C-alpha positions as CSV (number, residue, x, y, z in Angstrom):
1,V,-100.7,92.7,-57.9
2,I,-101.6,92.5,-61.6
3,A,-105.1,93.3,-62.8
4,N,-106.1,93.1,-66.5
5,G,-102.5,92.7,-67.4
6,R,-101.4,95.9,-65.7
7,P,-99.8,96.5,-62.2
8,V,-102.0,97.9,-59.6
9,R,-100.2,100.9,-58.0
10,G,-103.0,102.4,-55.9
11,A,-106.7,103.2,-55.5
12,A,-108.9,103.8,-58.5
13,A,-112.6,103.9,-59.4
14,D,-112.4,100.6,-61.2
15,R,-111.7,98.5,-58.1
16,A,-113.0,98.0,-54.6
17,M,-111.8,96.6,-51.3
18,V,-113.5,94.1,-49.1
19,F,-112.4,94.1,-45.5
20,Q,-111.6,90.6,-44.1
21,Q,-112.7,91.7,-40.7
22,Y,-116.3,93.0,-40.5
23,S,-117.0,96.4,-39.1
24,L,-120.4,95.9,-37.5
25,F,-121.5,97.0,-34.1
26,P,-122.0,93.8,-32.1
27,W,-124.8,95.4,-30.0
28,L,-126.9,96.3,-33.0
29,D,-128.8,93.8,-35.1
30,V,-128.4,93.6,-38.9
31,Y,-131.2,96.1,-39.6
32,E,-129.9,98.7,-37.1
33,N,-126.3,98.3,-38.4
34,I,-127.6,99.2,-41.9
35,R,-129.6,102.2,-40.5
36,F,-126.5,103.4,-38.6
37,S,-124.4,103.5,-41.8
38,R,-127.2,105.3,-43.7
39,R,-127.5,107.8,-40.8
40,L,-123.8,108.5,-40.9
41,K,-123.9,109.1,-44.6
42,A,-126.8,111.5,-44.3
43,N,-125.2,113.4,-41.4
44,R,-121.9,113.7,-43.3
45,E,-123.8,115.2,-46.2
46,Q,-125.5,117.6,-43.7
47,L,-129.0,116.6,-44.7
48,T,-132.1,117.9,-42.8
49,S,-133.7,115.6,-40.2
50,S,-136.4,114.5,-42.5
51,D,-133.8,113.6,-45.2
52,V,-131.9,111.7,-42.6
53,E,-135.0,109.7,-41.8
54,A,-135.6,109.1,-45.5
55,A,-132.1,107.8,-45.9
56,C,-132.5,105.5,-42.9
57,G,-135.8,104.4,-44.3
58,R,-133.8,102.9,-47.3
59,A,-132.7,100.3,-44.8
60,D,-135.8,98.2,-45.7
61,A,-134.9,98.3,-49.4
62,L,-131.2,97.4,-48.6
63,V,-132.2,94.5,-46.4
64,N,-134.3,93.1,-49.2
65,L,-131.7,93.8,-51.9
66,M,-129.0,91.9,-49.9
67,G,-131.4,89.0,-49.1
68,L,-131.1,89.7,-45.3
69,A,-134.8,89.8,-44.4
70,A,-134.7,86.5,-42.6
71,V,-131.8,87.5,-40.4
72,Q,-132.5,91.3,-40.0
73,Q,-132.9,90.9,-36.3
74,A,-129.8,88.8,-35.8
75,V,-126.7,90.3,-34.1
76,P,-123.2,89.7,-35.4
77,E,-121.3,86.8,-33.8
78,N,-117.8,87.4,-32.4
């Protein structure tokens, strides 16, 4: 793979990866999948329970940012 005229030889901060298969929990709706990822991040950072709730509360902002408000109660299709 060549990027910006140079061979890509590994991971770096100037690139990202998008998975071709999604990693959502099919039993959770869009909103709860976002809250789950926020909760994992907060727990990994060993935040207090109120900080965990604050991190999960960001789900509303993320839903709006990603334009998912109309489908936030939808569940992933298989």
